[in-house]
N, C-alpha and C positions, 0 to 999 in steps of 0.2 A: 504492499501500498506506501504510495508517495505524499510525504508532509509537507509543509511549510515549517521551516523553524521560526519559533518568535524569537528564540535567544539561542544562545552560542549552550551547545551538551560537548562535551567532552567524549572523545570517541565518535560522536557521529554528524557537526558541523557545526558549523557557525548561523547565525543569526541570516536569514534569508534561502536559505539552503533548499535544494526541493531534492530530500532523499527517499530511501525508498526503505520501510522499516517494515516488521511483520505485523500484520493488522491487528493483532491481540493488545503489542506495546502501543500501538499507535490510541487504540480506542480505551486504554484500559490507563495509560499513566502520561500520553504526551497531548492527547486531547483535551481532558480533563483538568489537569495542572496547568491550562492556560501557553501551553512548552508549542506546542506545536498548532498548524491548522490543517484540514485535509487539502490537496490539492487540489481543489475545482476550481475550470474555469474561470469563475467570480475572482476567488483566491489569487490566480496565477496574476490577473489583470491587478488585482489591488497592490502585489507585489512591484509589479514592474511600475509601477505611481512610484512606490515607496523607494525605489534600487539606492537611490542618488541618498534617503539618507542614513541611507543602512551603510553603504559606503562609505559616509563621515563619520558617524559612529564607527565603523570598522576601523579605521585610519587612528581618530582620538582615543581608541583602545591600545590599540598598537603603541603609540606615541606614550600612552601613561604607563604601559608595560616596559620601555625601553627606557623610563624614568626610574621606575622602581627596582629596573637590572641593574643600574647606574648605581642607586643606591645600595644593592646590595653588593656590590663588587668590597670585598675585603672585609667583608661581615666577617665577625667570629662570635660562634656561639660556645662557651662554656658552660658544662653541665659540672655536678659533682654528684657521684650516685655511689652509691653502697656496693662494694668491691668485693670478690672473694681473692684470695692471693694468686692465682693465677693471670690474675687481671681480667676476670669475670663479671659481669654485674649479676647482682640479684633479680635485680627488674632488668627493666630496657628501657632504653631513652627510644623514645615513640615522637611520630607528627605533634603530639598536642604538646608536648615539653620542649619542641624547638619551634614553634608555634607561637607559644607563652612567652619564650625568651626572647623572640624577636619583637614581641607586640611591647614588650618593656626597653626595648632597644627604641621601639618611638617608631616602627615599620609593622605596620598592618597586614600580615600576609593568614588568607584562609589554608588551616589547616590540609584540607584536602588538597590543595597544590603541590604541598609539598609530597616530591617523591622518597620514600624511602622504597627500599626493593624487599628489604626484613627490618625488622627492630633492631638498632644498634644493642649488640649486648658486650659489646669490650671496651675496654680503655683505649684512650689515644683521638688520634686524631680522624678525622670524616668527610670524604666529600656528599655535602646532600643536595643535589637539584632542586628546583622551584620551577615549577610548570606554571609562570605565572600569566603568557595567553598564547593563545597558539601560536608554534613559530619562535616564542620568544620565551629563553628559559636562562637563567642564573645558576650561579651558587654558591651555598655557601660553606664555610669551613667549622665545624663539630667537633670541641675540644671537650671528652669524657675525662672527670682525673676521681681518682677514687676520696671519697669521703670521708674528711678527718672523723675518725672516732671521739667522743669524750669520754675520758678518764675520770675516775672520782674517786 
């Protein structure tokens, strides 16, 4: 079933794109949530009329993403976690941890845009990529150190 996207959807397309999806996905999720419209001839004509606005919005979004990418260059997130003797963490560093530390530094990033193949479970430096906008990806350095234990 062909639908017209009303907003950007990861792994599917950008606003204004006409994409082919499963009928159930379109009827049960995309259309009811206002994410997409059915690609009828009327809606296609409306899309043609709005195409300039959508292009300008994409251009502005990409420029904003480039600014955020420049902000992220050289950013280092320092986290201290409880760790065992061999440098393995008792827990793990997740995207939520990284996003909250970035927010404390004044950089607002949605945790879903932080790309971790798997949670960080060892001490040391880790390079983490952030998908800011389609085709715009930044990276930060996450330094995980052992938490000092308090002796009483």
